[in-house]
C-alpha positions in Angstrom: -1.6 -90.2 -8.3 -0.9 -86.6 -8.1 -2.1 -84.5 -11.1 0.5 -82.4 -13.0 -0.3 -78.7 -13.2 0.2 -77.2 -16.7 2.8 -74.4 -16.3 1.2 -72.4 -19.0 -2.3 -72.3 -17.2 -0.4 -71.4 -14.0 1.3 -68.5 -15.6 -1.8 -67.5 -17.4 -3.8 -67.5 -14.0 -1.0 -65.5 -12.4 -1.0 -62.9 -15.2 -4.9 -62.7 -15.1 -4.8 -62.2 -11.3 -2.0 -59.4 -11.6 -4.2 -57.8 -14.3 -7.2 -57.9 -12.2 -5.2 -56.3 -9.2 -3.8 -53.7 -11.6 -7.3 -52.9 -12.8 -8.6 -52.5 -9.2 -5.7 -50.2 -8.5 -6.4 -48.1 -11.5 -10.2 -48.0 -10.4 -9.1 -46.8 -6.9 -6.6 -44.3 -8.4 -9.3 -42.9 -10.7 -11.8 -42.7 -7.7 -9.1 -40.7 -5.7 -8.4 -38.5 -8.6 -12.2 -37.7 -9.1 -12.6 -36.9 -5.5 -9.5 -34.7 -5.3 -10.7 -32.9 -8.6 -14.1 -32.3 -6.8 -12.5 -30.9 -3.8 -10.2 -28.7 -5.9 -13.1 -27.4 -8.0 -14.9 -26.6 -4.5 -11.9 -24.8 -3.3 -11.5 -23.0 -6.4 -15.1 -21.9 -6.4 -14.7 -20.8 -2.8 -11.6 -18.8 -3.7 -13.3 -17.1 -6.5 -16.5 -16.2 -4.5 -14.1 -14.9 -1.7 -12.3 -12.8 -4.4 -15.5 -11.3 -5.6 -16.7 -10.6 -2.2 -13.4 -8.8 -1.3 -13.5 -6.7 -4.6 -17.2 -5.7 -3.7 -16.2 -4.8 -0.2 -13.3 -2.8 -1.4 -15.5 -0.9 -3.9 -18.0 -0.2 -1.1 -15.2 1.0 1.1 -13.8 3.3 -1.6 -17.2 4.8 -2.2 -17.6 5.4 1.5 -14.3 7.2 1.7 -15.0 9.1 -1.4 -18.5 10.3 -0.1 -17.0 11.2 3.3 -14.3 13.2 1.6 -16.7 14.9 -0.8 -19.1 15.9 2.1 -16.2 17.6 3.9 -15.2 19.3 0.6 -18.8 20.5 0.3 -18.6 22.1 3.7 -15.5 23.9 2.8 -17.0 25.1 -0.4 -20.0 26.5 1.3 -17.7 28.4 3.8 -15.7 29.8 1.0 -18.8 31.0 -0.7 -19.9 32.7 2.5 -16.5 34.3 3.0 -16.4 35.5 -0.7 -19.9 37.1 -0.2 -18.9 39.0 3.0 -17.6 42.6 2.4 -14.8 41.8 4.9 -14.2 38.1 4.4 -11.3 37.8 7.0 -13.6 36.2 9.6 -15.0 33.7 7.0 -11.6 32.9 5.9 -10.3 32.3 9.5 -13.4 30.0 10.1 -12.6 28.2 7.0 -9.1 27.8 8.1 -10.0 26.6 11.5 -12.3 24.0 10.0 -9.7 22.7 7.5 -7.3 22.4 10.4 -9.8 20.4 12.4 -10.4 18.1 9.4 -6.6 17.6 9.1 -6.4 16.8 12.8 -9.1 14.2 12.7 -7.6 12.7 9.7 -4.2 12.6 11.4 -2.4 14.9 9.1 0.3 16.9 10.8 2.8 19.4 9.6 6.5 18.6 9.6 8.8 21.0 11.7 11.9 21.5 9.6 13.3 25.0 9.9 16.5 25.0 12.0 16.5 21.0 11.9 19.1 18.9 10.2 18.3 17.9 6.7 16.5 14.4 6.4 16.2 13.1 3.0 13.2 10.8 4.1 11.2 14.1 5.2 12.6 16.9 3.1 13.2 17.7 -0.5 16.1 20.2 -1.0 15.2 22.8 -3.5 18.6 24.5 -3.3 21.8 24.6 -1.2 23.1 27.9 -0.1 26.6 28.4 1.3 26.9 30.4 4.5 29.6 31.3 7.0 27.4 31.2 10.2 25.5 28.0 9.9 25.2 24.4 10.8 26.2 22.2 7.9 23.2 20.5 6.3 20.6 22.4 8.4 17.3 23.4 7.0 17.4 27.3 6.8 14.1 28.0 4.9 11.0 26.3 3.9 9.6 26.8 0.6 6.7 24.5 0.8 5.3 22.8 4.0 5.5 19.0 4.3 2.9 16.8 6.0 2.8 13.4 7.6 -0.3 11.3 7.6 -0.1 9.2 10.7 3.5 7.8 10.7 3.7 8.0 7.0 5.0 10.9 4.7 2.1 12.6 2.8 4.2 15.2 1.2 7.8 16.0 1.8 8.9 19.6 2.8 10.5 21.6 0.1 13.5 23.2 1.8 16.6 25.2 1.4 19.6 23.7 3.0 22.7 25.4 4.4 26.2 24.3 3.7 29.3 25.7 5.5 31.3 28.0 3.3 34.8 26.5 2.4 37.8 28.8 1.8 39.6 28.6 -1.5 43.6 29.1 -1.7 45.2 28.6 -4.9 42.2 26.7 -6.2 42.5 24.0 -3.4 39.8 23.5 -0.7 41.3 23.8 2.8 
């Protein structure tokens, strides 16, 4: 004779199996979270180390640039002192100017040619505008302060005077 299964016991066994399965899933998920957390902490530590290394390298680079600049400046100072001690300092000043020009050339600093050229707001800073009869409109007619490029980038804009064609007035109306 077949035995009857207790429906309560079967339901209870089923719940216990589900609970056991869920506990296993929870343990697996906790293990995965712990592994991912450990990986995250390693990556974070690597990132922080890389950041510190870059900051240190940047600081060393800045010091090297500063040192190189100051050494050049010391050479210029010595030439200036020699020129100042010379009873006719013209030759010393010429030598100093030549050294400074070589330095600028080496550092890729170049003068912006602007006189007679059209005004370019990306290279020039207009100090004033002068109305003239015999000129090209918006042309640079004079340079107050030289402008320079550092490679392809603007180091300092040229300060210029720009020409504007004179307009004739008749009865208060521009023609």
